[in-house]
C-alpha positions in Angstrom: 181.5 209.8 266.4 184.3 210.2 263.9 183.8 208.9 260.3 186.6 208.1 257.8 187.0 206.7 254.3 189.0 203.5 253.9 191.7 203.8 251.3 190.5 202.7 247.9 186.9 202.6 249.0 184.3 204.0 246.7 180.8 204.6 247.9 178.1 202.6 246.0 176.4 204.6 243.3 172.7 205.4 243.8 170.4 202.8 242.4 169.0 205.1 239.8 172.5 205.9 238.6 173.3 202.2 238.3 170.2 201.7 236.2 171.2 204.6 233.9 174.7 203.2 233.5 173.3 199.8 232.5 170.9 201.4 230.1 173.8 203.4 228.6 175.8 200.2 228.1 172.9 198.5 226.5 172.4 201.5 224.1 176.1 201.5 223.3 176.0 197.7 222.6 173.0 198.3 220.4 174.8 201.0 218.5 177.8 198.7 218.2 175.6 195.8 216.8 173.8 198.2 214.4 177.1 199.5 213.3 178.3 196.0 212.6 175.1 195.3 210.6 175.6 198.5 208.5 179.2 197.7 208.0 178.3 194.2 206.8 175.7 195.7 204.4 178.2 198.2 203.1 180.6 195.4 202.5 178.0 193.3 200.7 176.9 196.4 198.7 180.5 197.1 197.7 181.0 193.5 196.6 177.7 193.6 194.6 178.8 196.9 193.1 182.2 195.5 192.1 180.6 192.4 190.6 178.2 194.5 188.6 181.0 196.7 187.4 182.9 193.6 186.2 179.9 192.0 184.6 177.8 194.9 183.4 178.4 194.2 179.8 177.1 190.6 180.2 174.1 191.9 182.2 173.2 194.5 179.6 173.5 191.9 176.8 171.3 189.5 178.8 168.6 192.2 179.4 168.8 193.1 175.7 168.5 189.5 174.6 165.4 189.1 176.9 163.8 192.3 175.5 164.4 191.1 172.0 162.9 187.7 172.7 159.8 189.3 174.2 159.5 191.7 171.2 160.1 188.9 168.8 157.4 186.7 170.4 154.9 189.5 170.4 155.7 190.4 166.8 155.4 186.7 165.8 152.0 186.4 167.5 150.6 189.7 166.1 152.1 189.7 162.6 152.6 186.1 161.6 150.6 183.6 163.8 147.3 185.5 164.1 147.0 186.3 160.4 148.0 182.7 159.7 145.2 181.5 162.0 142.7 183.8 160.3 143.8 182.6 156.8 143.5 179.0 157.8 140.1 179.5 159.3 138.9 181.1 156.1 140.2 178.1 154.1 138.5 175.7 156.5 135.0 177.1 156.0 134.5 175.7 152.5 135.8 172.3 153.4 133.5 172.2 156.4 130.6 173.0 154.1 131.4 170.0 151.9 131.7 167.9 155.0 128.3 168.9 156.5 126.6 168.4 153.1 128.1 164.9 152.9 126.9 164.0 156.4 123.4 165.2 155.5 123.2 164.0 151.9 123.6 160.2 151.6 123.4 160.2 147.8 126.4 162.2 146.8 128.3 161.8 150.1 131.4 160.2 148.7 132.1 162.9 146.2 131.4 165.6 148.8 133.7 163.9 151.3 136.4 163.8 148.6 135.9 167.6 148.0 136.2 168.1 151.8 139.4 166.2 151.8 141.0 167.6 148.7 139.4 171.0 148.3 137.3 172.7 145.7 136.2 176.2 144.4 139.7 177.5 144.8 139.9 176.5 148.5 142.1 173.9 150.2 140.6 170.7 151.7 141.3 169.3 155.1 144.5 167.6 153.9 145.9 170.8 152.4 145.0 172.8 155.5 146.7 170.3 157.8 149.9 170.5 155.8 150.0 174.2 154.9 149.0 175.6 158.2 150.9 173.4 160.6 150.8 174.7 164.2 147.5 176.5 163.9 144.3 175.5 165.6 142.7 175.0 162.1 145.4 172.5 161.2 144.7 170.5 164.3 141.0 170.5 163.6 141.7 169.6 160.0 143.2 166.4 161.2 140.0 165.5 163.1 137.9 166.2 160.0 140.2 164.4 157.7 140.2 161.4 160.1 136.4 161.2 160.3 136.1 161.8 156.6 138.3 158.8 155.9 136.3 156.8 158.4 133.1 157.6 156.4 134.9 156.7 153.2 135.9 153.3 154.6 139.6 154.1 154.6 140.2 153.1 158.2 144.0 153.1 158.3 144.1 156.7 157.0 141.4 157.6 159.5 143.5 156.4 162.4 146.6 158.2 161.1 144.9 161.6 161.1 142.9 161.1 164.2 146.0 160.2 166.2 147.4 163.6 165.2 144.4 165.5 166.6 144.7 167.1 170.0 142.2 169.4 171.6 141.2 170.7 175.1 137.6 170.4 174.0 136.3 167.5 176.1 133.7 166.4 173.5 135.9 166.6 170.4 138.9 164.8 172.1 136.6 162.0 173.4 135.0 161.7 170.0 138.3 161.5 168.2 139.3 158.6 170.5 136.0 156.9 169.9 136.4 157.3 166.1 139.8 155.6 166.4 137.9 152.8 168.2 135.4 152.6 165.3 138.2 152.4 162.8 139.9 149.5 164.7 136.6 147.7 165.0 136.1 147.9 161.2 139.6 146.5 160.8 138.5 143.6 163.2 141.2 144.7 165.6 138.9 144.3 168.6 141.4 144.6 171.4 142.6 148.0 170.1 139.0 149.0 169.5 138.1 148.1 173.1 141.0 150.1 174.5 140.1 153.2 172.5 136.5 153.0 173.4 137.5 152.8 177.1 139.8 155.8 176.7 137.0 157.8 175.0 134.5 156.9 177.8 137.0 158.0 180.5 138.1 161.2 178.9 136.5 164.1 180.9 133.4 162.2 182.1 130.1 163.9 180.9 126.5 162.9 180.1 127.1 162.6 176.3 130.3 160.9 175.4 130.8 158.8 178.5 127.8 156.6 178.2 128.1 156.5 174.4 131.6 155.0 174.4 131.2 153.0 177.6 128.4 151.2 175.8 130.6 150.6 172.8 133.4 149.4 175.0 131.0 147.1 176.8 129.8 145.6 173.5 133.4 145.1 172.4 134.2 143.5 175.8 131.4 141.0 175.2 132.8 140.2 171.8 136.2 139.5 173.4 134.7 137.4 176.2 135.6 140.0 178.8 132.3 139.7 180.7 133.6 141.3 183.9 134.7 144.4 182.0 131.4 144.5 180.2 129.4 144.2 183.4 131.4 147.0 185.0 130.8 149.3 182.0 127.1 148.5 181.6 126.6 148.9 185.4 128.2 152.4 185.3 125.7 153.4 182.6 122.8 152.1 184.5 123.8 153.7 187.8 125.3 157.0 186.7 123.8 157.9 183.3 120.1 156.9 183.6 118.9 159.7 181.3 121.2 158.6 178.4 120.0 156.9 175.2 122.4 154.0 176.1 120.6 153.4 179.4 117.3 152.6 177.7 118.0 148.9 177.1 121.0 148.5 179.3 119.4 145.7 181.4 119.4 143.4 178.4 123.2 143.9 178.1 123.7 143.5 181.8 122.0 140.1 181.6 124.4 139.1 178.8 127.4 140.2 180.8 126.4 138.2 184.0 
């Protein structure tokens, strides 16, 4: 039987050949996409390079300024701040000695408290340290000592002034400074202010020492102000959560007064 090819007819490619052609096209497409990506990256890189060239002076100035700032900060810390801290701590030692002696010696306490405030034996007192070493930890602590010294001397407004300038991350000292402000307001018969500061002191970083101490004082002040609900809440907190505290010993008496 005779066979013939129709004009324009092409025999189908073998199946394997068709797959190879498709794979070749896919590879070519991938190469094309990859080329586009690299072309895009080259274009971006060229733009960045051009921008850097135009702005290199500003960039170098910026880097230089940052380096100078870092060097300046480290230099300040190492050569100015740290020696200042050490010097302030040395000055503080003598004032603290006077303070401790005044607390433990009731006879000459006023004169010792005054030495602690104003200095003696060639050393500054708390007031001088607070002013002369502003920004140091010793200066901050000097405000606390000055405030509690004034409190012991009966100078309550001065006590509040210094205690309000005291700041510390120490949970006990900060709570005690707030409580001391409460004491000063109580002595000035400003009971509302005293109550608020006692509450702040009791709530500052709850612990087994300062929390029941100032919650108790806040409760007593609440009774004085006729705020029995507040007093009941504070005394109940001591009874339930601070059973081992000194304040919990006779708390039932005060609970009865608040009910």
